[in-house]
C-alpha positions as CSV (number, residue, x, y, z in Angstrom):
1,M,105.2,121.2,98.3
2,A,102.1,119.1,97.8
3,R,102.2,115.3,97.7
4,N,101.4,113.7,94.5
5,R,99.5,110.4,94.7
6,H,100.1,108.2,91.7
7,S,97.6,105.6,90.5
8,D,98.6,101.9,90.4
9,D,98.9,102.0,86.6
10,T,101.1,105.1,86.8
11,V,103.4,103.5,89.4
12,L,103.8,100.4,87.2
13,K,104.4,102.5,84.1
14,L,107.2,104.4,85.9
15,L,108.8,101.3,87.3
16,R,108.8,99.8,83.8
17,E,110.5,102.9,82.5
18,I,113.3,102.5,85.0
19,E,113.9,98.8,84.3
20,P,115.5,99.2,80.9
21,K,117.8,102.0,82.2
22,L,119.0,99.7,84.9
23,A,119.4,96.8,82.5
24,N,121.6,98.9,80.3
25,G,124.0,99.5,83.2
26,G,122.6,102.7,84.5
27,D,122.4,103.4,88.2
28,V,119.2,103.7,90.2
29,R,119.8,107.3,91.2
30,T,120.0,108.7,87.6
31,A,117.1,106.5,86.5
32,R,114.9,107.8,89.4
33,R,115.9,111.4,88.7
34,A,115.1,111.0,85.0
35,I,111.5,110.2,85.8
36,G,111.3,112.6,88.7
37,I,110.7,110.4,91.8
38,G,112.6,110.2,95.1
39,D,114.5,107.3,96.7
40,A,111.8,106.6,99.3
41,A,109.0,106.5,96.7
42,Y,111.0,104.2,94.4
43,S,111.8,101.8,97.3
44,N,108.2,101.7,98.5
45,W,106.9,101.1,95.0
46,R,109.3,98.3,94.4
47,R,108.5,96.7,97.7
48,Q,104.7,97.0,97.2
49,S,104.4,96.1,93.5
50,G,107.5,94.0,92.7
51,G,106.6,91.5,90.0
52,V,102.8,92.2,90.1
53,G,100.7,93.2,87.1
54,S,98.3,96.1,87.3
55,A,95.2,94.0,87.7
56,K,96.6,92.1,90.7
57,L,98.0,95.3,92.2
58,S,94.6,97.0,92.0
59,K,92.8,94.0,93.5
60,F,95.4,93.8,96.3
61,R,94.9,97.5,97.1
62,D,91.1,97.1,97.1
63,L,91.4,94.2,99.5
64,E,93.6,96.3,101.8
65,R,91.0,99.1,101.8
66,E,88.2,96.6,102.5
67,R,90.2,95.1,105.4
68,E,90.7,98.5,107.0
69,N,86.9,99.0,107.0
70,I,86.2,95.6,108.5
71,R,88.5,95.9,111.5
72,P,86.6,95.8,114.8
73,E,86.5,98.8,117.1
74,R,89.0,98.6,119.9
75,N,87.3,100.8,122.4
76,V,84.0,99.0,122.7
77,P,82.5,99.1,126.2
78,L,82.4,95.7,128.0
79,E,78.6,96.1,128.7
80,R,77.9,95.5,125.0
81,H,79.4,92.0,125.3
82,R,77.3,89.6,127.3
83,P,78.8,86.5,128.7
84,L,77.4,83.2,127.4
85,R,75.1,81.4,129.8
86,A,75.2,77.7,130.4
87,D,71.5,76.9,131.0
């Protein structure tokens, strides 16, 4: 079964669909099944986007991607780093 990646807007929409069901006394399991997501996906989405609007969530994800691209290489040979001289 192929994994389905949901966009940030879709995740927020699905979480908002679950909220009224839970507020009316429904349990999490039936609410998740009604929209077709698993327990792990629901837990991860709640943790990652709890209380955040779509604009902030998109900006946060963009910053995470940018941070991954900025990380320094760990296996840089020592010859590339020259010690500072005190002249």
